[in-house]
C-alpha positions in Angstrom: 0.0 0.0 0.0 1.2 3.5 -0.8 0.8 6.1 1.9 0.6 9.9 1.5 1.1 11.6 4.8 0.8 15.3 5.6 0.0 16.2 9.2 0.2 19.1 11.6 -0.5 17.0 14.7 2.0 14.2 14.7 0.8 12.5 17.9 0.5 8.8 17.5 1.7 8.7 14.0 4.9 6.6 14.4 3.0 4.1 16.6 0.4 3.7 13.9 3.0 3.2 11.2 4.8 0.7 13.2 1.7 -1.4 13.5 1.0 -1.4 9.8 4.7 -1.6 8.6 4.2 -4.9 6.9 1.4 -3.4 4.7 3.5 -0.4 3.6 5.1 -0.3 0.1 6.0 3.4 0.0 5.5 6.4 2.2 5.3 9.8 0.6 5.2 12.9 2.8 5.3 16.7 2.8 8.4 18.6 4.0 7.9 18.8 7.8 6.2 15.5 8.0 8.9 13.8 5.9 11.6 15.2 8.2 9.8 14.0 11.3 9.4 10.5 9.9 13.0 10.2 8.7 14.1 11.3 12.1 12.1 8.4 13.5 13.7 5.8 11.1 11.3 5.7 8.3 12.3 5.7 4.6 10.2 8.5 3.0 9.8 10.0 -0.4 9.3 13.7 -0.3 6.3 15.0 -2.3 8.8 17.3 -4.1 9.9 14.2 -6.0 6.4 14.1 -7.5 5.8 17.8 -8.1 9.3 18.7 -9.1 9.4 21.7 -6.8 9.9 22.3 -3.1 7.5 24.2 -0.9 6.6 27.7 -2.2 5.7 30.9 -0.4 7.2 29.8 2.8 5.2 26.6 3.0 1.8 28.0 1.8 2.0 25.8 -1.3 3.1 22.2 -0.8 0.8 19.7 -2.4 -1.3 21.6 -4.8 -0.2 19.8 -8.0 -2.1 17.7 -10.6 0.1 14.6 -10.2 -0.7 14.4 -6.5 -4.4 14.8 -7.0 -4.4 12.3 -9.9 -2.8 9.8 -7.5 -5.7 10.4 -5.1 -8.7 10.7 -7.5 -8.0 7.8 -9.9 -11.0 5.6 -10.8 -8.7 2.6 -11.7 -5.1 2.0 -10.6 -4.0 1.8 -14.2 -5.5 5.3 -14.7 -3.2 6.7 -12.2 -0.1 6.2 -14.4 2.9 5.1 -12.4 1.6 6.5 -9.0 -1.4 6.0 -6.9 -2.1 6.3 -3.2 -4.1 3.8 -1.1 -4.0 5.7 2.2 -4.0 9.4 3.0 -3.1 10.4 6.5 -3.8 14.1 7.0 -4.8 16.6 9.7 -5.1 20.3 9.6 -3.6 23.5 11.0 -5.4 24.4 14.2 -7.9 27.1 13.5 -9.6 27.7 16.8 -11.8 30.7 16.1 -11.4 34.4 16.7 -8.1 34.9 18.6 -8.0 38.6 17.8 -4.8 38.1 15.8 -5.7 38.5 12.1 -2.3 37.4 10.7 -2.1 34.3 12.9 -5.7 33.4 12.0 -5.1 33.7 8.3 -1.9 31.7 8.3 -3.7 28.9 10.3 -6.3 28.4 7.5 -5.3 25.1 6.0 -5.6 24.9 2.2 -3.5 21.8 1.1 -4.7 19.5 3.9 -8.3 20.3 3.3 -7.9 19.7 -0.5 -6.1 16.4 0.0 -8.6 15.2 2.5 -11.6 16.0 0.3 -10.0 14.4 -2.7 -9.3 11.1 -0.8 -12.7 11.1 0.8 -14.4 11.6 -2.6 -12.5 8.6 -3.9 -13.4 6.3 -0.9 -13.8 3.4 -3.4 -10.1 3.3 -3.8 -8.5 5.4 -1.0 -8.7 5.2 2.8 -8.6 8.6 4.4 -7.5 9.1 8.1 -8.2 12.6 9.1 -7.5 12.5 12.8 -5.1 10.7 15.2 -8.3 9.5 16.8 -8.6 7.1 13.8 -5.2 5.5 14.1 -6.0 2.7 16.6 -8.9 1.2 14.7 -7.2 1.8 11.3 -4.1 -0.1 12.4 -6.2 -3.1 13.3 -8.2 -2.9 10.1 -5.2 -2.5 7.8 -3.1 -5.2 9.5 -5.9 -7.7 9.4 -6.8 -7.1 5.8 -10.2 -5.7 6.5 -9.9 -2.4 4.7 -13.2 -2.9 2.8 -15.5 -0.4 1.1 -17.8 0.0 4.2 -14.9 1.0 6.4 -13.6 3.5 3.8 -17.1 5.0 3.5 -17.2 5.5 7.2 -13.8 7.2 7.3 -14.8 9.3 4.3 -17.9 10.6 6.2 -15.7 11.4 9.2 -13.4 13.3 7.0 -16.2 15.3 5.4 -17.6 16.1 8.8 -14.3 17.4 10.0 -13.8 19.5 7.0 -17.3 21.0 7.4 -16.6 21.7 11.0 -13.3 23.3 10.1 -14.9 25.6 7.5 -17.7 26.6 9.9 -15.1 27.6 12.6 -13.3 29.7 10.0 -16.4 31.4 8.8 -17.6 32.1 12.4 -14.2 33.2 13.5 -13.5 35.6 10.7 -17.1 37.0 10.9 -16.5 37.9 14.5 -13.0 39.3 13.8 -14.2 41.4 10.8 -17.4 42.4 12.8 -19.5 41.5 9.7 -23.0 40.2 10.5 -23.3 36.6 9.5 -25.5 35.9 6.5 -25.4 32.2 7.5 -25.3 30.5 10.9 -23.4 27.3 11.3 -23.8 25.0 14.3 -21.1 22.5 14.8 -22.0 19.6 17.1 -20.0 16.5 18.0 -22.1 13.4 18.6 -21.4 12.4 22.1 -24.0 9.7 22.7 -27.4 8.3 21.7 -29.8 8.9 24.6 -32.2 6.3 25.9 -35.0 8.3 24.3 -36.0 11.9 23.8 -38.4 14.0 25.9 -40.8 11.1 25.8 -40.2 7.4 25.5 -41.5 7.2 21.9 -39.0 9.9 20.7 -35.4 9.3 19.7 -32.8 11.5 21.4 -29.1 12.4 20.8 -26.7 14.6 22.6 -24.3 16.7 20.6 -21.6 18.9 22.1 -19.2 21.6 20.9 -16.3 19.5 21.9 -15.0 21.9 24.5 -14.4 21.1 28.2 -17.3 23.3 29.3 -20.9 23.1 30.1 -23.3 20.2 30.8 -22.8 18.7 27.4 -19.2 18.1 28.1 -19.5 17.4 31.8 -17.5 14.6 33.4 -19.9 11.9 34.7 -18.5 10.4 37.9 -21.3 8.1 38.8 -24.8 6.9 38.0 -27.1 5.9 35.1 -27.0 7.4 31.7 -28.4 11.0 31.5 -31.8 11.3 29.9 -32.9 14.1 27.6 -34.9 15.7 30.4 -32.0 15.3 32.9 -29.8 17.2 30.5 -32.3 20.1 30.1 -32.8 20.4 33.8 -29.0 20.1 34.5 -28.3 22.9 32.1 -30.9 25.1 33.7 -29.6 24.4 37.2 -26.0 25.0 36.1 -26.9 28.3 34.4 -28.8 29.5 37.5 -26.0 28.6 39.9 -23.5 30.5 37.8 -25.4 33.7 38.7 -24.2 33.6 42.3 -20.7 34.4 43.7 -21.5 33.4 47.3 -22.1 29.7 48.3 -25.4 28.8 46.6 -27.5 25.6 45.9 -30.1 25.4 43.2 -32.9 22.8 43.1 -34.3 22.5 39.6 -37.4 20.6 38.4 -38.8 20.7 34.9 -36.6 23.6 33.9 -37.7 25.9 36.7 -36.1 26.3 40.2 -38.2 24.9 43.0 -35.7 26.2 45.6 -32.6 28.3 45.7 -30.6 29.5 48.7 -27.3 31.4 49.3 -25.6 30.9 52.7 -22.0 31.1 53.9 -22.3 27.4 54.9 -23.0 25.3 51.8 -24.7 22.6 53.9 -27.2 25.1 55.2 -27.7 26.5 51.7 -28.7 23.0 50.6 -31.1 22.4 53.5 -32.8 25.8 52.9 -33.0 25.3 49.1 -34.5 21.8 49.5 -36.9 22.8 52.3 -38.1 25.8 50.2 -40.3 23.3 48.4 -39.5 19.8 49.5 -42.5 18.3 47.8 -41.3 19.5 44.3 -37.6 18.8 45.2 -38.3 15.0 45.0 -36.5 13.7 41.9 -34.8 17.0 41.2 -31.5 18.2 39.7 -29.2 19.9 42.2 -26.4 22.4 41.3 -23.9 23.4 44.0 -21.5 26.2 43.2 -18.8 25.0 45.7 -16.8 21.9 46.3 -19.2 19.3 47.8 -18.0 18.3 51.3 -18.7 15.1 53.2 -21.3 16.7 55.4 -23.3 17.8 52.4 -23.0 14.3 50.8 -24.5 12.8 54.0 -27.4 15.2 53.9 -28.2 14.1 50.4 -27.7 10.4 51.1 -31.3 9.5 51.7 -33.0 11.9 49.3 -34.1 11.1 45.8 -32.0 13.3 43.6 -31.7 12.6 39.8 -28.5 14.6 39.1 -25.9 16.4 41.1 -23.7 19.1 39.6 -20.7 20.8 41.2 -17.3 22.1 40.2 -15.5 19.6 42.5 -16.1 16.9 45.2 -14.3 16.0 48.3 -13.0 12.5 47.9 -14.9 11.2 50.9 -18.0 13.0 49.8 -17.7 11.3 46.4 -17.4 7.9 48.1 -20.5 8.6 50.1 -22.5 9.8 47.1 -21.5 6.8 45.0 -23.4 4.6 47.5 -26.4 5.9 45.5 -25.7 3.9 42.4 -28.3 5.6 40.2 -27.4 9.1 41.2 -25.8 10.9 38.3 -22.8 12.9 39.5 -21.4 15.6 37.2 -18.2 17.6 37.5 -18.2 20.8 35.5 -15.7 23.7 35.2 -17.5 26.7 36.7 -17.2 29.0 33.7 -20.0 31.0 32.1 -20.3 30.5 28.3 -20.8 33.7 26.4 -21.4 32.1 23.0 -24.7 32.6 21.1 -27.8 30.8 22.2 -29.9 29.0 19.6 -33.2 27.2 19.6 -34.8 25.1 16.9 -38.2 25.9 15.5 -40.1 24.4 12.6 -37.9 24.8 9.5 -35.7 27.4 11.2 -33.4 28.4 14.0 -33.7 31.3 16.5 -30.4 32.8 17.5 -29.6 35.3 20.3 -26.9 36.6 22.6 -27.0 35.1 26.1 -29.3 36.6 28.7 -27.7 38.5 31.6 -29.6 39.4 34.7 -27.3 42.3 35.5 -28.6 45.8 35.0 -27.3 49.4 35.1 -29.3 51.0 37.8 -31.7 49.9 40.6 -34.2 52.8 40.7 -36.5 53.4 43.7 -39.9 54.5 42.3 -42.0 54.6 45.5 -42.1 57.0 48.4 -40.7 54.5 50.8 -37.3 52.7 50.3 -35.9 49.4 51.7 -33.0 48.7 54.0 -29.8 47.2 52.8 -30.7 43.6 53.9 -34.0 43.8 52.0 -32.2 45.1 48.9 -29.9 42.1 49.2 -32.9 39.9 49.2 -34.4 41.7 46.2 -31.2 41.2 44.2 -31.1 37.6 45.1 -34.8 37.1 44.0 -34.0 39.0 40.8 -31.3 36.5 39.9 -33.7 33.6 40.5 -36.6 35.0 38.6 -34.3 35.5 35.6 -34.0 31.7 35.4 -37.7 30.9 36.0 -40.1 30.2 33.2 -42.2 33.2 32.2 -44.5 34.6 33.5 -42.4 34.3 36.6 -42.7 35.5 40.2 -40.3 34.7 43.0 -40.8 35.3 46.7 -37.6 35.2 48.8 -36.5 35.9 52.4 -32.9 35.7 53.9 -31.5 34.9 50.4 -33.7 31.8 50.1 -36.8 31.4 47.9 -40.0 30.9 49.8 -42.3 30.5 46.8 -42.0 30.4 43.0 -44.8 30.9 40.5 -43.7 30.3 36.9 -44.9 29.3 33.5 -48.3 31.0 33.7 -50.1 33.0 31.0 -51.3 35.4 33.7 -48.8 37.3 35.8 -51.2 37.7 38.7 -51.8 34.0 38.7 -48.0 33.5 39.0 -48.2 35.8 42.1 -51.0 33.7 43.5 -49.1 30.4 43.0 -45.9 31.9 44.6 -48.1 33.0 47.6 -49.7 29.5 47.9 -46.3 27.8 47.7 -44.9 30.2 50.4 -47.7 29.7 52.9 -46.9 31.6 56.1 -43.3 32.2 54.9 -44.6 34.8 52.4 -45.0 37.3 55.2 -41.9 39.4 55.2 -40.6 38.0 51.9 -39.7 40.2 48.9 -41.1 39.7 45.4 -39.4 39.7 42.0 -41.1 39.7 38.7 -39.4 38.9 35.3 -41.4 41.6 33.5 -43.6 44.6 34.3 -47.0 44.3 36.0 -49.7 45.1 33.4 -52.2 45.9 36.1 -52.0 46.8 39.9 -53.9 43.6 40.8 -50.6 41.7 41.4 -49.8 44.3 44.1 -53.0 43.6 45.9 -52.2 39.9 46.1 -48.6 40.6 47.2 -49.8 42.9 49.9 -52.3 40.3 51.2 -49.4 37.8 51.3 -47.3 40.2 53.4 -44.6 41.1 50.8 -42.3 43.8 52.1 -40.6 45.0 48.9 -40.8 44.4 45.1 -38.3 44.4 42.2 -39.4 44.5 38.6 -38.3 45.9 35.2 -40.9 48.6 34.9 -42.1 49.8 31.5 -45.8 49.2 31.6 -48.3 51.9 30.4 -49.8 51.5 33.9 -46.6 51.9 35.9 -48.0 54.9 37.7 -51.1 52.9 38.8 -48.8 50.1 40.1 -46.5 52.6 41.9 -49.6 54.3 43.4 -50.8 51.0 44.7 -47.4 50.2 46.3 -47.5 53.6 48.0 -51.0 52.9 49.4 -49.7 49.7 51.0 -46.3 51.2 52.0 -44.4 48.6 49.9 -41.0 49.8 48.5 -40.6 49.0 44.8 -37.6 49.2 42.6 -37.2 49.2 38.8 -34.3 47.5 37.0 -35.1 48.8 33.6 -34.5 45.4 32.2 -36.8 42.5 31.3 -35.6 38.9 31.9 -38.1 36.7 30.1 -37.4 33.0 29.8 -39.5 31.0 27.4 
């Protein structure tokens, strides 16, 4: 077999070639790759022997020559004259997106490697293409055992085309960002991580694709438990996103994409107890996000509770041992980093794309005659962060940086207030209230006053703001505007 090798990433290459040495007739390689292989004891023919010229333009042009492509694109071996390739081993310069350095980015756009790979993949009937070191282990076994059949070559060709498509998408997105030119097209690159047991419901198929980074729920390290379900992943992502809002020790209890309880406390164990007890009925079978290292004491608190998924940046080794006694508990370790990439959501025959939501705002504006003390304002800001991650229309009651009641996902805002009041019970008295959008009518204030709400935070912006403010003044309830809506659909 004749090999053509042109790689940027040389990891695993010599081990691969050693395993298929008996199957090699000739190795042809480009300049840097040829020198690397010769240094490692391989007899190599430089591609300049085929083209009649060495690298041009400082290495920008190496393999762009008709004789090389004829040796890759032949239909029959006799059509390839005196040269044909059976195997192409190639990988690309690392273009990683917008680094801010235009010259570096341009020089890292691979031309020859992409062209070689596409040519070999197109001719899968005759040529095996290996487009990543990830392919070497299987390829060595296939080649050495004589099983390099058409089905295997088709599979490797598809992998190669997928990698080229991903590469081109990264270039397009990276240069669009660098040049600050609005994208006419939007490319989503996803790596297939796993087939899920099913989708949102048992009769639906489900798959998880990730961006291949080390961040987020899609790339989390699973330390224990059953496979994640489609719904587990959605809830885990919402819990993680909510927990990222808080700098102080915080626990989020998530159920059906809306928090059932959230608490911030200097002691993470107390934060968990308070978040769970905020709505212990709903917490059954929930997803928990903890924004601190999980200690043994916290693991013991969780030991006899039914929790579907636990998320944290790190776990004490003894805590992990304790938690692993729950064999079905899915334990995820995730780097605690907020992703600022675009958000997208599929609709019928289309894709909605937006920048990520941020709960932060420029000014907290007092709009009532009476103001709140600093402790109450801290509670308002806490409740605001929670309501930003609750399904609209959303209302959050909170006290001592712990939710007391959450009303979410309603078509009527006043109904969300009623639900939050019902969930809070007697705890509503002395709580603060946060709303993810303005109050269209003052009726919500009547319900809040009846519940014993002591202060309100909301975006403002209703044509009836003055009526709502007047109602707050009648009840002596301080109200603050953020000037920013935080809908979540």
